[in-house]
N, C-alpha and C positions, 0 to 999 in steps of 0.2 A: 899352264895357260893362263894367264893375266889380264881380265878385261879390263879395258881401259877405258870402253863411254858405250853406249847403246842408247837409241832411240825409236818409238815407235812409231816413224812417219816416214814419210820418202823424201829419199834423197835423188840427186843427178849430178854427174861428172860435169861440173859447170866451166872448167880450166884446167889446162896444162900446159906448162912451158918447158921448152928443152932447155933455154938457155939457162933457168935459175932450176930447173928439178923440180917443180911445183905441181902438185898435184889439189886440185880446190875440188871439194862434193860441197854441195847446197843443197838447202831443206829449206822450201817457202812452202807454209802450208795455209794459205789464206783461210782455208774453212773451219779449222781446229783452233788456230793459233796465231795470232799478230808476228809471231817473232820468226824470225829467218836466224837460222844456224849455218854456219860456214865451216867447214871441217878442212883443216890444210893439213897435208904432208909434203914435207919436205926435205930436199937433198934425195929424191926418188933415183932409187939404180934399177928396180924392176918392178914392174905390175902385173896384176890381169885382174882387171875392174870391167864392171859392165856400166853401161850407160846410166840405169838407173836403177834403185832399190825401193821396195816396200816399207822396210826397217833397215835400219842396221844398228850391228854390234862388231864393236872393234875388239880385237884379243892380239895381245904382243905373248908371243912363243917367250917362256920363264927360262927355258933351259935348253941347251944344243941336244939332249940326247930325247927330246920330244919325239916319241913315237908317229905323231901327226907330222912331222917334219917330210919324213921318208915317204909317207905314204903318199904327201902330196907332189914330192919329186922334188922338194926345197933344200936347199945348203945353207946353214949358217952364211951371212954374210962377213966381209970383212970389217965392214963398217957398217953401221946401223942397225936396225932391227925390222923383223918380220911382221909386221902386223895381218891380220888373217881377219876377213870380213865374213860374218853373217856364217864364222866357223869352217868357212871354203868350200870351194875351190880357189876364190877369190882372194887376193893378199895385194899388199904392197909393201916392199921392202925401202925402207926410207931410213934417216935419223930422229927425227921429228913426226907427230900427233900430234895437233893441237885444233882446239873448235872456239871458236864464240858465239854467243847467241844474243840477238839485238833486234831492236824495232825495223831493220831496214826492208827494202823491198828487194828486185830481183835487177833493180840497176843502180839500186843504192851502193857505194863504193865497200869493197871491205876492209875488214877491222887490219888482215894482214898486210895491207899496203895496195899500193897502185899494182894489181897484177893484169895487164894488160889485155885488152877484152872486156875487164869487166867493170869499167868506169871509175 
């Protein structure tokens, strides 16, 4: 497995849109940092996620023969990649995983464009 990113701060499921198959997780930590982090998964095909995470580590399966795939009951998708969240069992199958850090707050627009319901 290849580590994609990781943060030692709280993230919440912020937005999901079926029409564009986008999943947005957001971290707003006003106590320890003025920075906001938006994490976007694009072209989501399948997911198993929680509404909140105390910390977040994203890993990508590097091989279709990784034993953890069968352990979690997952199959390699035709399109996209499997992104494992905090070592599993949560995951997102999507084509892209990208993030952006800025000085925004909970109501500021996302760098990832107008996502309906996020201003």
